N, C-alpha and C positions, 0 to 999 in steps of 0.2 A: 734694126726696127724702132724708127725716132714715134717720139710721143705724136698723140694725135693732133696738134696745133700747132706741132715746132714752128718756130716761124711766126708767126702770127703774132706781132706785136701791139697789145693797147696800150691804153694810155688811160688810167683812172680817174677823176675830177671829185671832189663834194667828198660830204661825211655825214653820213647818214648810212643806215644798213642795209637800203633797196642797191646802192648803185654798187659799196664792197662786197656784198651777198655774190652779185652777178660777177666780178671779177676774180671771186675764188672759183667761182664753180668750174669760171672760161679755164683760171692756172692748173687745176686742179685738172684741165683735160693736156696741160702742156702749153700755155702759151703764154710768152712772158709778157706781166701786165706791171707797169711801171706804176705807181703810185703817188701821184704829182701831188702834194702837201705843200698847204701856204704854211708861211716861218713858223705860227705857230700848234701845227698840227693837228690831225685827224680829231674831230671831235672826240670818235668812237680811243680815243691812247685816255681818256679823261679813270685814272685809275678807281673811280671809285664803283664802276661799270664791272661786275662780277668781278672782285678785285681780286687774283692772284699772284703773291709775294713782289708787290707793288707796284703792280703794273694791269691791266686792264681783261680780263681772259673774252671780252668780245673781241676784241683787236686782235688776240697770240691767237682766236680762233679765226678770224672770215680775214688774213692779211697773210696768213702762210707763203712759202711762194714767192711773194712777192717781191718788188726793189721800192725803193721809197726816194724819192730824190723833193727839192726844196726850192719853188720856184714864186716871186711875187707875180700872181697875173694881173696886179694892180701897179704894177713898173713898168714901163713900155721897155726895157731890155729882160726883164721876166716874161713875157709876151714873144718877145725876138725868137727868144730859145724855147716853146713852145711851141713854135710854129715849126722851128727845125727842127723838132720829133717831130711836131703831126708828117712832116713833107718825107718823114723814114718806118713811118706807123700804122696800121691796120683801123686800128677802132678807135674813138675815144670813145666812153662813159663817164655821164653824169648823173649828177642828182639833184643838180641844181633847182633853185622855182625858178617858173617862168619869169623869161627877162635877164636872168643875171648873163648869162651867157651874152645877148649882145651889148652887155653893159661894160663885159669883160672882152667882148671886140673878140671872142673864140668860139660865134656862132655857125651854126653850116654854112653858113651860104659865105662865110668867109675864109673856111677850113674846108670848104670842098674847092675855090680856087684854086690854096697853096696847095691841095690833093686831092685832085680830083679821085680816087680809089675808096677816101677816107670812107669809113664806116661812123657817122653815126651817131651814138644811144643816149638816148636822155628822158630819166625817170624823174617825175615829179610825182605831186603830192593828189590832185588835182586836173596837170591838167595846165590848160593855157587861158581858160575863161574865168566865169564867174569868182568862182575860189579858189584863181591859181596863188593870192595869197595866206589863205588859211594856211596855218601850222597843217605839220601833215606826219607826226607822230605815229605810231605804231598803233597806240591804240585809240588816237583819234580816228586814224582810217579801220581799224577793228570797230569800233559803236557804230559811225555812219555810213556803213555800208552793208547792215544788219545781222553781221555773224553774232555782237554780240547776242540782238535779242534771239537767237537760235541757240543761243549756247551757254547751260548748264542747267541748272532742276526749273522743272514747271512752279512756280509759283515763286521762287528766287528771286533776287537781283540779279541784275546781268553779268553776267563772267566773261573774261578775252579768253581765247584759247592761252592755253599755257606759253606759246614761243612766241617770237617777232613774229607771227606768220604773214601781216601787212610788208613788213617791212623784207621779209624774204621772198614772197608770193611777185614781187618787183625785182627782184634779180634771176627768180627763175624764167620769169614769162620774156625781162630784156635778155638775155641771152638765147633764146627762143629765135628773138627778133634778130639780132647779131647775126648768129649762123644763117639765121634763113639771108641775112644781106650781106655776107658773104661768100656765100652759095652764088649769092644771085649775079654777085660780083665777076666770077669765075665764070657767067655767060657771057654779062655783058661790059665789062671793064671797067664798072664805073660802081661806085661807091651809093649811098644814102641815107636819109635820117630816119631815125629808130625813135617814136616817140612810145609812152604809153604810160600811163600813171596807175599807182600801186592803187585808187579808189577805184579806176575799175577792172584792176587788175583782180582786187576783192569782189568788185561782182561778177565777172564769170564764173569766180571759185563757187562761189553759190548754185553753182551749177542745176539738176536737176528742183530742188527747190526755189529759185529762182523762174526758173517755166512756169511751178505751177504756180507762183502767184501770180506771171503774168499772165499766162494762159486762164487762170483757174479760179481765180480771186484768192485762192488762198492762205492765207495768212496763218504759219505753222506754232507751235509756242516751244520752249524750249524743251527739245526730248530724254534731257538726262544724257544717259548712259542709249535709254532708247530706240527708237524708229517708227518713225509716224504709219508706215503702212507694213512692219513686219512684226508678230510676235510669235515665239521671243528674241527679241535681238533687244539685248542689255546685258548689264553684271549684273551679278545677282553676289550678297556676302556668303562666306560659306562661315566656318568655325574660328578661322583665322587667313582670312582677308578673302577677295573677292573674284569672281571669274566669268566671262565673257560666254554668249553660246549666242550663237547668228542660224537661226533655222529658215532661209532662206526656199527651202524643196522640202514639201507636205511629209517629202522620207526623212529628211533628220528630224523633224516635230517626232515622229512615231517612234525613233529610233534615241530620242532625248526623251520621252516617255520610258522608255527603259531600263536604261541608265540610271534614270533617279526611280525608278521600283515605284513608276505610277501610271502602271499600265491600261490605267482604266479612263486616265483622260486622255488619251487617245480614240477613247471609244466614245467619248465625250462629245451631244451633240450638238453644244456649247462652243466644241473647240475643233470640231471637224473637219474644220479648214481655215486660213488664214486670213480670210477675211470676217470671219466666224470669230479669230482669236481675237484679231483688234480690236471689233466692236466688243468681244465680252474679255479684254485685257484687264480690267481692275478685280474680274472675281480674278481669273487663270494668275497673273501676278501673286497675290498672296500665295496661292497654292505651290506657285514652282518655288517663290522664297525659300517656305517651308521646306520644301524637300531639299534644295541644295542644303541648307545649315543642321542639315545632318551629318558631313561628313569636310574633313578641309582640303583645299585646293590640293594639292597632291593627289589626295586621293579620288578627286575630281577627274582631274587629268587624265590621272589612266586608263580610268573608264573612258573618258572622253574619248578619248584619246583610239582606244582599244576599239570603238564602233565607228571609228576613224567621222568622228562628227565637227563641224568648224563650232570651237571652244577656244581658251584663251584665257593665264592667266592675267590678270590685271596684277602688269611691273612696274612698281618702281626703277627708278638708274640701275643701282647696281643689279639689280636683275638682269633688266633688260638688256647689259653689257655682257653678261654672264649670258648672256643663250649663245648655243651654239652656232648658230649663221655668223655672228658675230665675225671669231676664229676664220672660218672658212670665206669669206669673206673681204676678210684683211680690213673692219670697218673701223680699227682703232689703231690714228696715225701717232708716232711722237716724232718731236723735234727738240735739240738742245737750244735754247733763248741763253742767247750771252750772260743776262741781266734776270730772265726769271729764271731760270734751268731748266727740266723735265719736262715737255708739256708733251699732253698725251689728247689729240681733239676727234671730233665721230670725222669717216672716212668720204669718202668717197666713193657713192653706190654703184659709179657705169663702170663698167666695163668691159675694153673691146677688143675684135680679140687678133687684131691687126696693126694693136698700140697698149705696149705696158704703162702699166698705172703711174700717173707724175710722183718722184718721191718726195717726203714734206721734205721743205726747208721753214727755217725760223720764221716769225716777220721779222718786216723789217725793226730798225730803228731809226727815229724818226731823222733823214736824210742823209743815210745809211749809205745813199748809193748816189747821190749826188756827185762825186765826180769819176764815180764809174761810166753810168750813163751818159755824162757830155764827152769826155772823152772818148768810149770805145764807139755810139753812136754818133757823138756828132764830130767830133777830130780836135774839142776846144785842148787846149793847151794847160798846162798849169795855172802858169797866169792868166790866160784871160776866163778861167773860172776864177780864181782870183780877185780879177777886176768884176765878175758877174756877184761876189759878195760883199764883196767894199760898197758896191754899187747897191747891196740890199731887194738885187734882180734872185738871188738864192741864198741856200742856204748848206 
């Protein structure tokens, strides 16, 4: 029984998280991802970004299971080697700005002529239109897409999501597009171009919040941990931490009142239905805050779970990674890196009944696999690889 994407060969280009994260997700499913780096190396290697033992924690996380080769695509010899790799590959992923592929001579029409089965996926910040040259850092996309305007506490400064969500969304959507194109290729025999922008991905992730603006003209305010349409649905401070509750159904509301030992709230006309609780949230929430402040997190969670109420402690990472499902789902992977030593990273959440999870292999050193890839995939001799190095086309 092989890995899900055994035999799928992916060439990964570019230097931002979106493309790197997409390649990582596919390598977790068993694809052979070859990271084609410039002689300077991926920007993600910058050791000042999440520094860990002289290396970048970001790079160590998002590049496990990959191979690294160095090609100078600005040189004719380097491009020819890349073209040869395209002939024996399935997918090319890039996250260059619009126009860069054409300038390098690796745009889809050219690659498709070399290999009609190739799938080329391009992740940009804003597409190829008016904003094509705008910087597309994660915080820029979070801000311009509206996400920062609806994140944080009411009346406070804008807040970004604590993870690089815009970058990661580009990678996740890219995986969807690539897998769809590979499936279509099984029927048609031809590859195709997949295009998406991080800005468009983040607009899509607005979900029903975007719908309520587009269809009903509603501009939401930052809700903190609360919910515009359900009360109570938020975090409450206890004696020693925070707990969240989510009373999606009226039965949960009545159970909550019992657990809080405030049965009178369930029969208060102001709070009898969710719509009434939404209208009177300014009255209700302080009453609930006072009740939650009487006990600690562990005590409340025991009571909430006994009543089968939707509730959770607000964990920091130490507690989050100590929860039982982490071990049950093998959500911590480990590997030994030749420079950084033992590295522990969040695992892949996807489980397939007919394919085992891919074991974690170290993130590669710069150009670590140049010789191996050029020898095994292209049949180049040591002398030929040496000449490429001497010409500055490879490293």
